[in-house]
C-alpha positions as CSV (number, residue, x, y, z in Angstrom):
1,M,29.7,16.7,-21.8
2,I,26.4,18.4,-22.4
3,P,26.6,22.1,-23.1
4,I,24.4,24.4,-21.0
5,K,23.1,27.3,-23.1
6,S,20.3,28.5,-20.8
7,E,21.2,31.7,-19.0
8,Q,19.0,30.7,-16.1
9,L,20.9,27.4,-15.6
10,R,24.2,29.2,-16.0
11,V,23.3,31.7,-13.3
12,A,22.1,28.8,-11.1
13,L,25.4,27.0,-11.7
14,L,27.5,30.1,-10.9
15,S,25.4,30.6,-7.8
16,H,26.1,27.0,-6.9
17,L,29.9,27.7,-7.1
18,I,29.5,30.6,-4.7
19,H,27.4,28.3,-2.4
20,L,30.2,25.8,-2.4
21,L,32.7,28.5,-1.5
22,D,30.4,29.6,1.4
23,M,30.2,26.0,2.5
24,G,34.1,25.7,2.6
25,E,34.4,23.4,-0.4
26,V,37.4,25.4,-1.7
27,E,39.5,22.2,-2.4
28,T,36.7,20.8,-4.6
29,L,36.6,23.9,-6.7
30,L,40.4,24.1,-6.9
31,D,40.5,20.4,-7.9
32,A,38.0,21.3,-10.7
33,G,40.5,23.7,-12.1
34,L,39.3,27.1,-10.7
35,S,42.1,29.4,-9.6
36,P,42.1,31.0,-6.2
37,D,41.9,34.5,-7.9
38,L,38.8,33.4,-9.8
39,L,37.2,32.0,-6.6
40,D,37.8,35.4,-4.9
41,T,36.3,37.2,-7.9
42,L,33.2,34.9,-7.7
43,R,32.9,35.3,-4.0
44,T,32.5,39.1,-4.4
45,A,30.4,39.0,-7.6
46,S,27.0,40.7,-7.5
47,V,23.8,39.1,-8.8
48,R,24.0,41.6,-11.7
49,D,27.6,40.5,-12.5
50,L,26.5,36.8,-12.4
51,N,23.6,37.5,-14.8
52,A,25.9,39.4,-17.2
53,I,28.5,36.7,-17.1
54,A,25.9,34.0,-17.7
55,G,24.7,35.7,-20.8
56,M,28.1,35.9,-22.4
57,P,28.4,33.4,-25.3
58,Q,32.1,32.7,-24.7
59,L,31.3,31.3,-21.2
60,D,31.6,27.5,-21.7
61,V,29.4,25.7,-19.3
62,S,28.7,22.0,-19.6
63,V,27.5,19.2,-17.4
64,H,28.7,15.6,-17.2
65,F,26.5,12.7,-16.1
66,A,27.9,9.3,-15.3
67,P,25.4,7.3,-17.3
68,A,25.7,4.2,-15.0
69,T,24.8,6.3,-11.9
70,L,21.9,8.0,-13.8
71,E,20.5,4.6,-14.8
72,A,21.0,3.3,-11.3
73,A,19.1,6.3,-9.8
74,Y,16.3,5.8,-12.3
75,R,16.0,2.1,-11.5
76,R,16.0,2.8,-7.8
77,H,13.3,5.4,-8.3
78,E,11.2,2.8,-10.3
79,A,11.7,0.2,-7.5
80,I,10.6,2.7,-4.8
81,T,7.6,3.7,-6.9
82,E,6.6,0.1,-7.5
83,S,7.0,-0.8,-3.9
84,R,4.8,2.2,-2.9
85,Q,2.1,1.1,-5.4
86,L,2.2,-2.5,-4.2
87,M,1.9,-1.3,-0.6
88,E,-1.1,0.9,-1.5
89,Y,-2.7,-1.9,-3.4
90,H,-2.4,-4.2,-0.3
91,V,-3.8,-1.5,1.9
92,Q,-6.7,-0.7,-0.4
93,H,-7.7,-4.3,-0.7
94,G,-7.7,-5.1,3.0
95,A,-4.3,-6.8,3.6
96,H,-3.8,-8.2,7.1
97,P,-1.6,-5.9,9.3
98,Q,0.8,-8.7,9.9
99,L,1.3,-9.1,6.1
100,L,1.9,-5.3,5.7
101,V,4.5,-5.4,8.5
102,H,6.2,-8.4,7.0
103,L,6.2,-7.2,3.3
104,F,6.7,-3.5,3.7
105,K,8.3,-3.1,7.2
106,M,5.4,-0.9,8.2
107,T,4.6,0.1,11.8
108,M,1.0,-0.1,13.1
109,E,0.9,3.7,13.1
110,Q,1.9,3.7,9.4
111,I,-0.7,1.1,8.7
112,R,-3.4,3.2,10.4
113,E,-2.3,6.3,8.5
114,Q,-2.3,4.6,5.1
115,R,-5.7,3.0,5.8
116,A,-7.1,6.4,6.7
117,L,-5.6,8.0,3.6
118,L,-6.4,5.2,1.1
119,C,-9.6,3.6,2.5
120,P,-12.5,6.0,3.0
121,E,-14.7,3.2,4.3
122,P,-14.0,1.9,7.8
123,Q,-12.1,-1.4,7.8
124,V,-14.0,-4.5,9.0
125,R,-12.2,-5.6,12.2
126,G,-11.4,-9.1,13.2
127,R,-10.8,-12.2,11.2
128,P,-12.7,-12.3,7.9
129,P,-14.9,-15.4,7.2
130,L,-13.2,-18.1,5.1
131,P,-14.8,-18.8,1.7
132,K,-16.3,-22.2,0.8
133,P,-14.0,-25.2,0.8
134,E,-13.9,-25.4,-3.0
135,V,-12.8,-21.7,-3.2
136,R,-10.2,-22.3,-0.5
137,E,-8.8,-25.3,-2.5
138,A,-8.7,-23.1,-5.7
139,V,-6.8,-20.4,-3.7
140,Q,-4.3,-22.9,-2.4
141,Q,-3.7,-24.2,-6.0
142,A,-3.3,-20.7,-7.3
143,W,-1.0,-19.8,-4.4
144,S,1.2,-22.7,-5.1
145,R,1.8,-21.5,-8.7
146,I,2.0,-17.8,-7.8
147,S,4.3,-18.0,-4.8
148,S,7.0,-19.7,-6.8
149,N,6.8,-17.3,-9.7
150,Y,6.6,-13.8,-8.1
151,P,8.6,-11.9,-5.5
152,P,6.9,-11.7,-2.1
153,Q,5.5,-8.1,-2.4
154,R,3.8,-9.1,-5.6
155,Q,2.4,-12.5,-4.6
156,Y,-0.8,-11.5,-2.9
157,V,-1.5,-8.9,-5.6
158,E,-1.3,-11.6,-8.2
159,L,-3.5,-13.9,-6.1
160,H,-6.0,-11.0,-5.6
161,Y,-6.1,-10.6,-9.4
162,V,-7.3,-14.2,-9.6
163,F,-9.8,-13.8,-6.7
164,P,-10.8,-10.1,-6.8
165,D,-14.0,-10.8,-4.7
166,L,-11.9,-11.8,-1.7
167,S,-9.9,-9.3,0.4
168,I,-6.2,-9.8,0.7
169,A,-6.8,-10.5,4.4
170,T,-9.1,-13.4,3.4
171,L,-6.6,-14.7,0.9
172,W,-3.9,-14.5,3.6
173,Y,-6.0,-16.5,6.0
174,V,-6.7,-19.1,3.4
175,V,-3.0,-19.4,2.4
176,H,-2.1,-19.8,6.1
177,E,-5.1,-21.9,7.1
178,F,-3.0,-24.9,8.0
179,D,0.0,-23.1,9.6
180,D,0.7,-23.7,13.2
181,C,0.6,-20.0,13.9
182,E,-0.6,-17.1,11.7
183,T,2.6,-15.6,10.3
184,A,3.2,-14.3,6.8
């Protein structure tokens, strides 16, 4: 348990108890050990009363975090942030719409919005020209190594790090040059 000494936080927590009462969460509060009489007193307390109570040193307020859930929430937040950064990198470096749909489950409207937001220059439309055969061979060799060592959302970013002068769309076309149909 982590003790809460801040009067502002104490007032906020007391206000939250009243909010729970207003939302009909009486059982939750009773299960937490609050008596029905105390709940009635809280329900009728004024803001001045709450501020006065929150400032009293004998009021013991503490918070409990379940460390595993806090860690899981933080890891989830990191994963969402990384996915967003990877998506933005793909958009900024000219990824093919089909690749964006495949990797990030984006709609065409979302792709247009992200391009408008992240790419001030208008995008070149149509299929980009393929690089010289020796460059395409180098891309294929790098792709073979990269695609087996990185998760899908990271693969084209890593490939782009190796070939920064080529757009991700160009890299995508080179990687899929010999496919029967152009799918990611």
